[in-house]
Every structure is written in structure tokens, then in C-alpha cells.
C-alpha positions as CSV (number, residue, x, y, z in Angstrom):
1,M,-32.4,-20.4,-30.8
2,W,-29.4,-22.9,-28.8
3,F,-26.6,-24.5,-30.5
4,A,-24.3,-27.0,-29.0
5,C,-21.1,-25.7,-30.0
6,I,-17.6,-27.6,-30.8
7,A,-14.4,-25.4,-31.3
8,G,-12.4,-26.0,-34.3
9,S,-8.9,-27.7,-33.8
10,M,-7.4,-24.6,-35.9
11,G,-8.6,-20.9,-35.8
12,V,-9.5,-19.1,-39.2
13,R,-8.9,-15.9,-40.6
14,V,-11.1,-14.8,-43.3
15,L,-10.0,-11.7,-45.3
16,A,-12.4,-9.9,-47.4
17,A,-11.0,-7.6,-50.0
18,V,-13.6,-5.7,-52.0
19,R,-14.3,-2.2,-53.3
20,D,-17.4,-1.8,-51.1
21,L,-19.0,-3.4,-48.5
22,D,-19.8,-1.3,-45.4
23,P,-21.4,1.2,-46.2
24,P,-22.9,-0.7,-49.0
25,A,-23.4,0.3,-52.8
26,G,-26.0,-2.2,-53.6
27,G,-27.6,-5.8,-52.6
28,A,-24.4,-7.5,-53.4
29,E,-22.4,-5.8,-50.9
30,M,-25.4,-6.1,-48.2
31,S,-25.6,-9.9,-49.0
32,L,-21.6,-10.4,-48.5
33,A,-21.7,-8.5,-45.6
34,T,-24.5,-10.5,-44.0
35,L,-22.3,-13.8,-44.8
36,L,-19.3,-12.5,-43.3
37,R,-20.8,-11.3,-40.2
38,G,-22.7,-14.7,-40.0
39,V,-19.5,-16.7,-40.2
40,S,-17.6,-14.4,-37.6
41,K,-20.3,-16.1,-35.0
42,S,-20.9,-19.6,-34.0
43,G,-23.4,-21.6,-36.2
44,P,-23.8,-24.8,-38.2
45,Y,-22.4,-26.2,-41.3
46,A,-25.1,-26.8,-43.9
47,E,-25.4,-30.4,-43.3
48,D,-26.0,-29.8,-39.5
49,A,-28.5,-26.6,-40.0
50,P,-32.2,-27.1,-39.2
51,D,-35.2,-26.7,-42.0
52,Y,-35.1,-23.1,-41.4
53,V,-38.7,-21.4,-41.8
54,P,-38.6,-17.4,-42.6
55,L,-39.7,-15.6,-39.6
56,E,-39.7,-18.5,-37.3
57,D,-37.0,-19.7,-34.8
58,A,-35.0,-22.8,-35.4
59,E,-34.8,-25.9,-34.0
60,D,-31.7,-26.9,-31.8
61,G,-28.6,-28.1,-33.8
62,Q,-24.8,-28.7,-33.7
63,C,-22.5,-25.7,-34.6
64,V,-18.8,-24.5,-34.5
65,D,-17.3,-21.5,-33.3
66,G,-16.9,-18.1,-35.0
67,W,-14.1,-17.2,-37.4
68,K,-12.1,-13.8,-37.5
69,V,-13.3,-11.6,-40.4
70,K,-11.4,-8.6,-41.4
71,I,-12.8,-6.4,-44.1
72,F,-10.3,-4.7,-46.5
73,Q,-12.1,-1.8,-48.6
74,S,-12.0,1.9,-49.7
75,S,-13.1,4.6,-47.4
76,D,-14.8,6.6,-50.0
77,R,-18.5,5.5,-49.3
78,G,-18.1,6.8,-45.5
79,E,-18.4,5.6,-42.0
80,I,-19.2,2.2,-40.6
81,T,-23.1,1.4,-40.6
82,E,-25.3,-1.0,-38.8
83,L,-24.4,-3.5,-41.5
84,T,-21.3,-4.4,-39.4
85,K,-21.0,-2.1,-36.6
86,D,-20.5,-4.2,-33.3
87,S,-20.5,-7.4,-35.3
88,G,-17.1,-8.5,-34.7
89,V,-16.0,-7.8,-38.2
90,Q,-13.1,-5.7,-38.4
91,R,-12.9,-3.0,-41.3
92,I,-9.7,-1.8,-42.4
93,V,-9.9,1.0,-45.2
94,C,-7.6,2.8,-47.7
95,D,-8.2,6.1,-49.1
96,L,-8.5,4.9,-52.8
97,P,-11.3,6.8,-54.5
98,V,-14.0,4.3,-55.7
99,E,-14.3,6.5,-59.1
100,D,-12.2,8.3,-61.3
101,F,-11.8,10.0,-64.5
102,W,-11.9,7.1,-66.7
103,S,-15.3,5.7,-65.0
104,G,-16.8,8.9,-65.3
105,L,-16.0,9.0,-68.8
106,A,-17.3,5.4,-69.4
107,W,-20.4,6.8,-67.8
108,R,-20.6,9.9,-70.2
109,L,-19.9,8.1,-73.1
110,R,-22.3,5.2,-72.3
111,N,-24.2,3.3,-74.9
112,R,-27.6,5.1,-75.3
113,G,-29.6,2.1,-76.2
114,S,-28.4,-0.3,-73.5
115,G,-27.3,2.0,-71.0
116,K,-24.0,0.1,-70.4
117,P,-20.8,2.4,-69.5
118,N,-18.3,2.5,-72.3
119,V,-16.5,-0.7,-72.4
120,G,-13.2,0.6,-73.3
121,S,-13.1,3.7,-70.6
122,Q,-14.6,1.3,-67.9
123,R,-11.7,-1.2,-68.5
124,R,-9.0,1.2,-68.2
125,H,-10.5,2.5,-65.2
126,L,-10.6,-1.1,-63.7
127,R,-7.0,-2.0,-64.8
128,R,-5.7,1.5,-62.8
129,V,-7.8,1.1,-59.8
130,N,-7.1,-2.8,-59.1
131,K,-3.2,-2.0,-59.6
132,K,-3.4,0.7,-57.0
133,F,-5.6,-1.6,-54.7
134,A,-3.3,-4.6,-54.9
135,K,-0.4,-2.2,-53.8
136,W,-2.1,-1.0,-50.7
137,F,-3.5,-4.4,-50.0
138,S,-0.4,-6.2,-50.4
139,K,0.8,-4.7,-47.3
140,E,-2.1,-5.4,-44.9
141,V,-1.9,-9.1,-46.1
142,Q,1.7,-9.6,-45.0
143,K,0.6,-8.4,-41.4
144,E,-2.1,-10.8,-41.7
145,V,0.3,-13.7,-42.9
146,I,2.6,-13.2,-39.8
147,A,-0.4,-12.7,-37.4
148,A,-2.0,-16.2,-38.6
149,R,1.4,-17.8,-38.2
150,D,1.9,-17.0,-34.8
151,D,-1.6,-17.6,-33.8
152,G,-1.6,-21.0,-35.9
153,D,-4.6,-19.7,-37.7
154,L,-5.7,-20.5,-41.6
155,L,-6.3,-17.9,-43.9
156,I,-8.9,-17.4,-46.6
157,G,-9.5,-14.9,-49.0
158,V,-13.0,-13.6,-50.3
159,T,-13.4,-11.0,-52.8
160,Q,-16.2,-10.0,-55.4
161,L,-17.0,-7.4,-58.1
162,H,-14.9,-4.6,-59.4
163,W,-11.6,-4.8,-57.2
164,S,-11.6,-8.8,-57.2
165,V,-8.6,-8.7,-59.9
166,G,-6.2,-6.9,-57.4
167,A,-7.8,-8.8,-54.5
168,A,-7.2,-12.0,-56.1
169,K,-3.5,-11.1,-57.1
170,V,-2.5,-10.8,-53.7
171,F,-4.1,-13.6,-52.5
172,Q,-2.0,-15.6,-55.2
173,E,1.0,-14.1,-54.3
174,N,0.8,-14.8,-50.6
175,N,-0.6,-19.0,-51.5
176,I,-3.6,-17.9,-49.9
177,P,-7.0,-19.8,-51.1
178,Y,-9.8,-17.3,-51.8
179,L,-13.4,-17.3,-53.0
180,V,-14.7,-15.2,-55.8
181,F,-18.3,-14.3,-55.8
182,V,-19.9,-13.6,-59.0
183,R,-22.9,-11.0,-58.5
184,D,-23.7,-9.6,-62.0
185,E,-22.6,-9.0,-65.4
186,L,-19.3,-7.4,-64.8
187,Q,-17.0,-10.2,-65.4
188,F,-18.9,-11.5,-68.2
189,E,-18.1,-7.8,-69.9
190,H,-14.7,-8.2,-69.1
191,P,-13.8,-11.4,-69.2
192,M,-10.1,-11.3,-70.3
193,M,-9.4,-8.9,-67.1
194,Y,-11.3,-11.2,-64.8
195,R,-10.2,-14.6,-66.2
196,G,-7.2,-15.1,-64.1
197,S,-9.1,-14.2,-60.9
198,L,-11.7,-16.8,-61.3
199,A,-9.4,-19.6,-62.4
200,N,-7.5,-19.4,-59.9
201,A,-10.0,-19.1,-57.2
202,A,-10.3,-22.2,-55.0
203,A,-14.0,-21.8,-55.7
204,V,-16.0,-19.1,-57.5
205,C,-19.6,-18.7,-55.5
206,G,-22.7,-17.9,-57.3
207,A,-26.4,-17.5,-56.2
208,G,-27.9,-20.5,-58.2
209,H,-26.9,-23.4,-60.1
210,G,-27.9,-21.8,-63.1
211,L,-25.8,-18.8,-62.5
212,L,-23.0,-21.2,-61.9
213,E,-23.5,-22.9,-65.1
214,Q,-23.4,-19.4,-67.0
215,I,-20.0,-19.1,-65.1
216,E,-18.6,-22.1,-66.6
217,S,-19.7,-21.8,-70.0
218,V,-17.4,-18.5,-70.3
219,F,-14.8,-19.1,-67.8
220,T,-12.6,-22.1,-66.5
221,I,-13.0,-22.7,-62.7
222,K,-11.8,-25.0,-60.2
223,K,-15.4,-25.4,-58.5
224,G,-18.4,-23.8,-58.4
225,A,-20.2,-23.2,-55.3
226,H,-23.6,-22.3,-54.7
227,V,-24.4,-19.8,-51.8
228,P,-28.1,-18.5,-52.0
229,L,-28.5,-15.0,-51.2
230,P,-28.7,-14.5,-47.6
231,V,-32.0,-12.2,-46.6
232,D,-33.1,-11.8,-42.8
233,Y,-36.7,-11.7,-43.2
234,G,-36.9,-10.8,-39.5
235,K,-35.0,-7.6,-39.8
236,R,-36.6,-6.5,-43.2
237,F,-40.2,-7.7,-42.4
238,G,-40.8,-8.3,-38.7
239,S,-42.8,-11.4,-37.9
240,V,-45.2,-13.6,-39.6
241,D,-48.3,-12.0,-37.9
242,L,-47.1,-8.6,-39.4
243,V,-46.6,-10.0,-43.0
244,D,-50.3,-11.8,-42.7
245,A,-51.6,-8.3,-41.6
246,E,-50.1,-6.3,-44.5
247,R,-51.2,-8.5,-47.0
248,K,-54.6,-8.6,-45.8
249,N,-55.1,-5.2,-45.2
250,G,-53.5,-4.1,-48.5
251,L,-55.7,-6.4,-50.7
252,N,-58.9,-5.4,-48.7
253,E,-58.2,-1.7,-49.0
254,R,-57.6,-2.0,-52.9
255,V,-60.7,0.1,-54.6
256,D,-59.6,-2.1,-57.9
257,K,-59.8,-5.6,-56.5
258,D,-60.7,-6.9,-59.9
259,V,-58.0,-5.0,-61.9
260,P,-54.9,-7.2,-62.3
261,R,-52.1,-5.6,-60.7
262,V,-48.6,-6.5,-61.7
263,A,-45.4,-5.0,-59.9
264,I,-42.1,-4.5,-61.4
265,V,-39.3,-3.3,-58.8
266,G,-36.5,-1.7,-60.0
267,V,-35.7,-0.8,-63.7
268,T,-32.2,-0.9,-65.3
269,P,-30.8,-2.0,-69.1
270,E,-29.8,-5.3,-67.6
271,K,-33.4,-5.7,-65.7
272,G,-35.4,-5.3,-68.8
273,F,-35.6,-1.7,-70.0
274,A,-35.7,-2.3,-73.5
275,F,-38.0,-5.3,-73.1
276,Y,-40.5,-3.6,-71.1
277,Q,-40.7,-0.9,-73.7
278,R,-41.8,-3.7,-76.1
279,L,-44.2,-5.8,-73.9
280,L,-46.1,-2.9,-72.2
281,P,-47.6,-1.4,-75.2
282,Y,-48.3,-4.9,-76.3
283,I,-50.1,-5.9,-73.4
284,A,-52.0,-2.9,-73.5
285,N,-54.0,-4.4,-76.5
286,A,-53.6,-7.9,-75.8
287,W,-54.8,-7.7,-72.2
288,P,-56.0,-4.2,-71.5
289,D,-57.4,-4.9,-68.0
290,A,-54.2,-5.1,-66.8
291,C,-52.1,-2.5,-64.7
292,F,-48.3,-2.3,-64.2
293,D,-47.1,-0.5,-61.1
294,V,-43.7,0.3,-61.4
295,Y,-41.3,1.0,-58.5
296,G,-38.0,2.8,-58.1
297,G,-36.2,5.7,-59.2
298,G,-34.2,7.1,-61.9
299,S,-34.4,7.8,-65.9
300,Y,-35.5,4.1,-66.7
301,V,-38.4,4.0,-64.7
302,A,-39.5,7.2,-65.8
303,G,-39.0,6.1,-69.4
304,L,-41.8,3.8,-68.8
305,A,-44.4,6.4,-67.7
306,E,-45.2,7.2,-71.2
307,F,-47.2,4.1,-71.2
308,G,-51.2,4.3,-70.3
309,N,-51.1,1.1,-68.5
310,V,-48.2,2.1,-66.1
311,T,-48.1,4.0,-63.0
312,C,-44.7,4.8,-61.4
313,H,-44.4,5.0,-57.7
314,G,-40.7,6.1,-57.1
315,H,-38.9,4.4,-54.4
316,T,-41.0,2.2,-52.1
317,P,-40.4,0.0,-49.4
318,V,-40.9,-3.4,-50.4
319,N,-43.6,-4.6,-47.8
320,Q,-45.8,-1.8,-49.6
321,V,-45.1,-3.3,-52.9
322,F,-46.4,-6.7,-52.2
323,S,-48.9,-5.9,-49.6
324,S,-51.4,-5.5,-52.2
325,C,-50.2,-6.4,-55.8
326,D,-51.3,-9.7,-57.5
327,V,-48.4,-11.1,-59.7
328,H,-44.6,-9.9,-59.7
329,L,-42.8,-9.5,-62.7
330,L,-38.9,-9.6,-63.0
331,T,-36.8,-10.2,-66.1
332,V,-32.9,-9.9,-67.0
333,R,-31.2,-9.3,-70.1
334,S,-28.4,-11.5,-70.0
335,T,-26.7,-12.3,-66.6
336,G,-29.1,-14.4,-64.7
337,S,-27.9,-13.5,-61.0
338,W,-30.6,-14.6,-58.6
339,G,-33.7,-11.7,-57.9
340,R,-34.3,-11.8,-54.0
341,V,-37.0,-9.7,-54.7
342,I,-38.8,-12.8,-55.9
343,N,-38.6,-14.5,-52.8
344,E,-39.8,-11.4,-50.9
345,A,-42.5,-11.4,-53.1
346,G,-43.3,-14.9,-52.5
347,L,-43.1,-14.1,-48.4
348,Y,-45.9,-12.1,-49.2
349,G,-47.8,-15.0,-51.2
350,V,-47.2,-13.0,-54.4
351,P,-46.3,-15.4,-57.2
352,S,-43.8,-14.2,-60.0
353,V,-43.2,-14.1,-63.6
354,S,-39.5,-14.2,-64.9
355,V,-36.9,-15.6,-67.5
356,D,-35.3,-18.7,-68.0
357,I,-31.6,-17.4,-67.7
358,G,-29.2,-18.1,-64.8
359,A,-30.8,-18.9,-61.7
360,Q,-34.1,-17.3,-62.3
361,R,-36.1,-20.7,-62.5
362,E,-34.6,-21.6,-59.0
363,A,-35.4,-18.3,-57.4
364,V,-39.1,-18.9,-58.8
365,G,-39.4,-22.4,-58.0
366,G,-42.9,-23.5,-57.9
367,G,-44.4,-20.2,-56.7
368,G,-44.7,-18.5,-60.5
369,K,-44.1,-19.0,-64.3
370,I,-41.0,-19.2,-65.8
371,V,-40.7,-17.9,-69.6
372,E,-37.9,-19.2,-72.2
373,R,-35.4,-16.6,-73.5
374,N,-36.1,-15.5,-76.6
375,S,-39.9,-16.1,-76.2
376,S,-42.4,-14.1,-78.2
377,L,-44.5,-11.2,-76.5
378,D,-47.5,-13.2,-76.6
379,V,-46.0,-16.1,-74.4
380,W,-45.1,-13.3,-71.9
381,C,-48.6,-12.2,-72.0
382,A,-49.8,-15.7,-71.5
383,A,-47.7,-16.4,-68.5
384,L,-48.7,-12.9,-66.8
385,K,-52.5,-14.1,-67.2
386,A,-51.8,-17.5,-66.0
387,C,-49.9,-16.4,-63.1
388,Y,-52.8,-14.0,-62.4
389,L,-55.5,-16.5,-62.6
390,E,-53.6,-18.9,-60.6
391,R,-52.3,-16.3,-58.0
392,E,-53.8,-18.1,-54.9
393,E,-52.5,-21.5,-55.4
394,L,-49.2,-20.2,-56.7
395,G,-48.8,-17.7,-53.9
396,V,-49.0,-20.5,-51.4
397,L,-46.0,-22.3,-53.4
398,A,-44.0,-19.2,-53.2
399,R,-44.4,-18.6,-49.6
400,D,-43.1,-21.9,-48.9
401,H,-40.2,-21.4,-51.4
402,A,-39.4,-17.9,-50.0
403,K,-37.3,-19.8,-47.2
404,V,-34.4,-20.8,-49.9
405,I,-32.8,-17.6,-49.4
406,D,-33.1,-17.4,-45.7
407,H,-30.0,-16.1,-44.4
408,R,-29.2,-18.7,-41.7
409,R,-29.2,-21.3,-44.3
410,S,-27.2,-19.2,-46.8
411,I,-24.4,-18.7,-43.9
412,A,-24.3,-22.2,-43.1
413,M,-23.5,-23.2,-47.0
414,F,-21.0,-20.4,-47.1
415,R,-19.3,-21.5,-43.8
416,S,-19.4,-25.1,-45.4
417,V,-17.5,-23.6,-48.4
418,I,-14.9,-22.3,-46.3
419,R,-14.4,-25.5,-44.3
420,D,-14.3,-27.8,-47.6
421,V,-11.6,-25.3,-49.1
422,L,-9.5,-25.4,-46.0
423,E,-10.3,-28.9,-45.3
424,L,-11.0,-28.6,-41.8
């Protein structure tokens, strides 16, 4: 791929202040690392970007030079990994531990029904750790302010998740515009604590307009910015030929080709554990032919093994999951952050059934079925049946829709958000 690059009139320094990034604690960290690594290199703004197709090279286009990116985070997770190694992104760490007595107590006192940590203990942990992080980060930012002034660079901050309160405080004190990503239910669980960090952000970023609507229904924000999840399909799945071959072989090798097989990837309280405890026995009676393959580890996955229509497989590479199933099922309880696994299923021609909360409708697009929240179990069963019966047609649509989270498109959109905030 070749781009004609144009240099910006002013340099940009992106300061990302987070608890975790590299090594990552989960998908949110991997997503932000991908975006930061992307804008550190030359590339196009959203309006100049080609129509990316997953696993295919892009056509020519116009781009701008890469920006300077620094990550400020805890060293508690370990040494730098391939996520940002040799990427041009600089990593600066503090020795502040990720967990403490209060976060441990929050987990031990978690709600046994929902699986959520004790709110009071978690809030105490968050207040303490954000204060400590802000104290350390403030000194680092003062160095960046001086360096940016000497080099004639513009500064912008980026933060997300647990330590975003402390990061936002330091950005505000230094008059640095900043972006906050909302990735999950954390801010919704502690609205008073995170309210100021969101209200004072130049833009609040979320994957999906539906999620942004959820955010704006609870918080007052200046601007919402849709930045889709960035998935590098090439690194994860190889080539189009490889994906097609895996799908073909997976279906051919199935001994139960006439049995509807529904895949569930990852189970947590937020991702439907209590709901599945009701749905699975209902479907065992209403649609006894259907079998559910549950992937992942932990007590919540194990908690579904008791049902006769469930087979638990443990942690399994996603390409193996979607090489042979018929339908993918994903639900959320309250916060509709984008389900990236929906589009990974779509890449393999597997349609999804999900719930109309937040960004899930956007994630599914035309490649599956969406069920309204609070729908009865028979509505869910009907949606799964319909998706199974229409799996070939919906699978084609799901594969085409998978491009909505192509990392190249997401990086271009993130670059445009930064440009608009800095008025480049």
C-alpha cells in the first residue's frame, strides 16, 4: 500500500495515561494500543481513507505524517510486549501497583448474584489509586509541556478506564485537551467519580453511536466521537484463502451437520451469565435439537456446564470457534460496548444474535438478528431459530459487515478526532 504523505504544519504529541496498556489486561487495552500505534505512523484522515476490505490491501490515498506518542502506565503487568515493541511508541512506567487491599476486598465481597465487585470497596480503591497516579503523572506531564513548547508541538491527552480520573485531573491542570474512551460499565458503576473527567474531556470516545447515546443519557459531555474497535484481521487470521479454507474444512469435518450449533464466546455477569441460566434450559425444551458450545474459562463458563445442551470447551482460538459453528450468540446485561467477536464471527460467514443495547445493533448490522431488551425467552429462541435457518444469507451479509472494525478504518477515524480537537 502506498500513500502520498503531507507533513503537518505543527507537530503533535499524544500523551496516553492509563493503568494498563502494554502488556494488556484485555481487549480495551489492545484496542487503544492499536490506535496509538496507528497514529504514530503516517496514514490518512477518515475522509481520505479508502474503503478498506478485511484481509485485502487498500488502494492509494493521501496521508499525513505520524505523531509522537507516549504511554504513561503502571509497570505492574510486566515488560513491554510485541503490542508496542519497536512501534515508535514510547512507554514510561511508574511502580504504582494495579491492585491493593481495597480492590481485593471488593472482589472478596462481590455480589454473588451478579458477580460484580463490592461498589464501596472498589470506589475506595479507585479514589486512592487515582490520587497516587495523578501525583506521579503530574511531574511527567510538566516535562512534556516544556518539551512541546521548545519543539513547537501541540499536546493532547488520551485516557480510559480505571485511572482516567487521575489522568484527566492532570490534563486539566495543564490546560491540555484530552479524549476519554468509555469501554465498559466502569463509569456507569461509579458515575459521581467519573462525571468530571467525562464532562471536561474535549471528546468522549466510544465504539458505536448506540454506546455514545448511553453515555449521553447519564453524563454531560462536550462531544461524542465514534471510534470503532480496531481489529487487525490480517494479524489475527492471516489471509482470505486461509479463512475460507478453515471454514470449509470445519464444516466438512463436522459429523453432526444437521445439528444446529450455537457458539458463545466468553461468559461474565455483564455478558449474560444469569440470562443464559434461564435461556439454556428453556431452549432445551423449546428447541431440543440445538446445541450450545461455550468457550472460555472461569467459574461462569463452568456454571453453564450443568445444562444438557451445553458443551464447554475452555479457551479456544477464535478461528477454531467460528470454523464450524452455525450461529454466534452474544448478549450484554446493561452496557452496550461493541462486541468485536460479532464481526470476527462475520469474517467466517457466521451470523450473530445479540441484544439491542448500546452498540450491539451496529455491530451486527445486517448479518444476524437483534432482540429487543427485556424480550421473553421465546423471542430469543425464535431469533436463534431464524438466524439458523437463514444462516447462509445472513453469513454473507455478516462477512461484508466485518469491515466496520477494520483497524485501518478505526485508526483513520481516531486520527480525525485528534485533528478536530486540535483544529489542525
